[in-house]
N, C-alpha and C positions, 0 to 999 in steps of 0.2 A: 429649352427651358425650365425655370422653375415654377413649380404649379403647388407650392409647400411652403406656408411662411415660417422662418425659424425663429423664436426669441435667442438674441444672442448671450451667451455665457460664457466667462473666463473664469479662471482658479482664482478662486477667491485667499485674502491674505489669512482667512481666519479657517484651520484648521481643524478638522472635527477628530477624533481620535477616540480607542478603545478604552483608553486611560483615563480619560477625561470627562469629568459629568457633564451633563446635560438638563436643563431643565426646559419642560417645553407648555405651553398655556395656549386656550383661545377655543378654535373652532373646533368641528370634526375632524377637519381635514388637518388640524395640527396631532388628531390622534392616529391619521393613517399614516403619516411621516413616522412618528415615534413608535408606531407597534413596528414598523421596519427596522426602524436604528434599534428598537428592545430586541428582534428577533435578529438583529445581526451582532446580538451581545457588546454594545454599548452601553453605558451607566446613566440611564435614563430617568426621570421623573415625570409621567405623562397627568398633567391636567391636575394636579389635589385637589381643584374644586369643581372638577369635574366641568365637562364643555361649558365654553363660555364664549358668548359670541362680541359683546359690546366692549372697545377700549378701555372705559371708564371701572367697568366691571373685575377686566381683566389687571388691570392699575392697582385697583381695590385688593384685589386677591393677592397680588405678589406684595403688596406693601406689609399686609400680614404677616405673609411668611419670611418676610427682612427682618420684622419686629417680632418673629415668633410669638403672635399675638393670637392668645388661643378664644375662644367661643365662651358665653357662657347662656345660661339657659333664656337668661331675657330677650339675647338677640335673637333665638327659635320662635316660630310662631306655627301656629295648628289650626288644620281645616279638615272637617269631616275625621277626627281623629287622628289625624296625620300630621307626623313634625317634620318641619323643615326649617331652610334656610333659604331667604331669598337671595343670600349669595351665592348659592352651588346649585348644584345639576338635581336632578329629580333623585338620581342612584343614592343620593345620603340622606333622603326621606326616609321616617321609620314609625310606626304606632306605638313604638316607645321612644319619649324622649330622649334619654340617658341614652340610647344606642343610638343616636341618630347623633347628639353633640359627642359621643364616643369617635364614633367614622372619621365627623368632621376634623376635631382636635388631634387624633392620632396621625390623617391626611397632612396635617401643617406641621405639626413635628418633624415629621419622617422630610417633606418639602424643606424645612427648614434647616434640617441636619445635612441635607443635601446641595442646599446650597451653599454651604464652607467650602464646597468642592467644586461649584459649578464656575466652568467657564466660557460657558455660552447658552444663552436663553434666547430659547425659539418663541417668537409668538405672532398665532394667526390671529387675523381681524377679520371678523366673519360680516359686521353690519355697522355703521353710526348710527340707527334709528334704536334708541333706547324708550325704555317705560318708566315712567318715575311713580314712585309708593306714592299716594296722596296723602296716606295718613300721616308720613314723617319725612316726605319730601326726597327720598332717598332713590337713586337710580337701582333698579334690581337686576342682577343678572338671568333671574328665570321668574316667573309669573306663578309657574307653579299651578295654572288654571284655575286662578281668583279672579271671580270675573271681572270683566273689561276696564266697570264703573269704579275700579279700584285705582287705576294707574292714568297716567296721563301719557299722551305718545310723543316725543321731539325728536328732531334730528340733532345730532352733537355738531360743536362747530369743529373745525381744523384746529382752532386754538386750544380749545377745550383737552382735546384728544393730547397734542403736542405738550400742553403743559403738564400733564398728570405723566405720562410716559415719560417725559424730558427728564424732570424729576427723580424718576428712577433710575435712570441712565447716568445723570451726575451721580447718584447715592452710590451706584455700581458701578464704576467707574474703568473697573479693573475687568469686569465682563465684557463679552460681546456679547448686543443682542441684535438679534437676525430675526427681520419683521418679514411675512409674507400676507398677503389678502387672500381670502379664500375665495375658489373660485365659484364656488356655490351659491348660486341665486337664492335671493328671499324671497322667492314668489309670494309670501303672504303678503309684503310689504307692498307690491306692484311692482311690475318689471321696469317702470320707468323710477320707481322710490328706488328700486335697489341700486340700479345703476347711477343716483344721486347718492347714493348713499357710499357705494365701489368708489366712487372719486372723490369723496371727504376722505376715508382710509389712504388711499393713493396721496392725496396731497398730505395729509399729514405723515405719513410715511418719508415722502419727498424731506419735508424739512426738519424731520428728526435724523435722517442721514445726512443733511445738509448740515446739523449742528453739531453732531455728535460722530466721534470719530470710532466710538464703538459702538455706531448703528450701522446697518446693513442691509439691504434688502435682495430677498430672493424672486424670483416672479415665476412664481409657481400660478400665479394665475392668468397671465399671458400665455403659458405652454397650454394651459385645460383651457382655456376661454377664445387662444385665436388660434394657436395651433391645432388644439384638439376641436374644432368648432362642429366635428360629424357627431351626430346623435348615435353612431355605433359608440362613443366613448362615455356615454351616460346610462345611467341603471335607469327602469323603468319607469321612474320620476320623471325622468329630463334635466333633473336638476344634478346628480350626485354623481363623482364622476367613477366609471368603473374600476374594477380591478388593473384592469391592462392600461388604464388611464394614469392610476397610480404609478405603476410599474414605470411607467415612461416617466413620471416629474421625479420618481426617486432616483433614474438610473441618472436626471439631470443635474440633482441634489448632491449624488454622490462623487460625479466629474467635478463639481464645482468647489467641494469643500472637504474630501478625503485626496490624501498624499498617496504615492505609490504602494506606498508601505500598509497603510490603511485599505486599500485597495485590495492588495494581495490577500492581506488576512479576512478580509469578507467576502471573499470567492472560496476561500480553506471552509468559512463556517458555515456558508451557506448551502455547500454541497454537501456537507454534513446534515444542518438540518433538511434538505431533502430527500437524503437516504434514511432519516429516521420517520418520514412521511411514508416509507416502503410498507406496500404491504404485497405478504406473498401468496401464494396460489397454494402453499405446503407449510405451514409452521413451523411443523416439524421436521422438515429435510436438515439433510445433515447441509447442504449447501445456505441453506437459511442460517445455521447457527455458526457456520464458518460468517457469513457478511454479519453478522451480528456482531461475533467478535472482532474483528476487525474495522467494524463501525466506533465500536468504546472503544477500543486501541489508539484511532486516531483521535478521540477526544481529549482521551488520558494524554494524550502526545502535546497537543495543541495545549492542554492545561499545563505542561509542565515546559513550554518553550513559552507561555507568555500566562503568567503565575494569575495576572488579572482576571483571567477568563473563565468561568465556573460552569461547566457540562452536568450538573449532576442531577438537574430535571431531565435531559435528552437521554442521559445514562441511564436513569431507571424506567424512561417510557420504552427506550429500545429492547429493555429486558422483560419488557410483561408482552416483547411481539409471539 
């Protein structure tokens, strides 16, 4: 008897490799997968606008990247002497206007350059609930703790989401769009409202994948919500998945999008990454020095075999042990 509900997964036609650039946009779950890819030495650019949850703001950010459209001072706002952009995460905010603007535009420039090599864009949608700035009638990516009276809240329609993302899928028709829905519940909206929101996102992605050959869906949401439904797979806030849950999804992701060559290379890289975290009892011992030498040699050997891999940072770190 089977007491475990499995999400069916099949090998995707989209193959991700270490040589191809990947752009990731969206919720904090995007960062979870993005960090896994980054640690495995994939060419990734993760959330150049910071964490964004709603589809319209995600689409707007990608549009600006596609057009290499930089921000100007008039597009920034100020509250309590701190400058910020309603299109960006709070990590871009600064007490210095020029510093805020420079951080924002540097990320756009880097993302635009990265996009020229990008083969796959991974987008994680978090919520269909949006906040519209009453002053200019624009949907914001982040309210930046501005009083609620300055915004109106509403639920996006499936059609709105599809229209915005469909335009990008058409424009970037040589790029694979890989959509996921974040399994993180937005309890601040209410559990019922969260379910409505996630349903809208699922319906929108269903339409996108039906209409565009370059759009597909990865069932991270179902893996966490349906397969890992026990609270032991969630952090203390009972909302965010634990590292164990993220590793489970990552393994499924890898088996779906990596071919045999990529999988084998990943295993070699992960082995070296784990070794670099090793902390010995005696840093000065001959055995540890020999261990360091062996690890560096293996990293250098991988760099020779695969010139697109760079272990400069890891080699530096291991020499500090």
